[in-house]
N, C-alpha and C positions, 0 to 999 in steps of 0.2 A: 693660148695661155698670156692671160693679162701682164702677169707679171716674170720677168724673165731673170729675177735676181737668183743667184745661186746661193743654197744657205745649206746651211747641216742638213735639214731634213731634204732637200733636195738631192743633194749627193749621196747621202744612205739609200735613198730611193733608187737613184741610179745602180747604186753597188745591188741592190735585190733585184732589181730588173736582170743583171747579168748572174745574177744564182749566187751572191756572194752571202754566207751564213756570218753569225756574230764572231765566230771563230777565226774566220778567214779575213774578215775585217780588223781582227785584234790583230792577227799576222801582219797584214796591210801597215796597219799604225807602229807595231813593232818596226817593222823593217826603216819606214819612213823617218821612224825616230833615230833609229841606228846608224843610218847612212847621211841624213840630211835632218839634225835636230834643230837649225833655226828656220830653215824650211818649211818642217813638221810645224812649228809655233806659228810662222807667219802663214800658212795654209788655213790652219785654225781660226785664226782672227781674221781673216778675209772672209772666211764662213760664216762670219760673228756669233761663234762661240765664246761663249760667256768664261772671261778668265779662270774662274774657278773650276770649270770644267775641262779646258784646255789642261789646266794643270793634273787633273785626277788622270784624265788621260795618257799624259806625256810618261808620270809617274805607274798606270799600269803597263803602258807600252817599254819601259825601261826593263821593267820587274818579268814580263813576259818571255 
């Protein structure tokens, strides 16, 4: 693999490889958000997710 940078697509790919579906990934986000909201924000920023997408993910996680 030429580029070892971990980003959103690669992270989701890892989740898919272990059998996580969209509902399970949402549950993961919901737990991350409820237990560690600042860490959740920082992690998504580290993955290079755009701010507007982070806001949407956090809102959906908080509502779920």
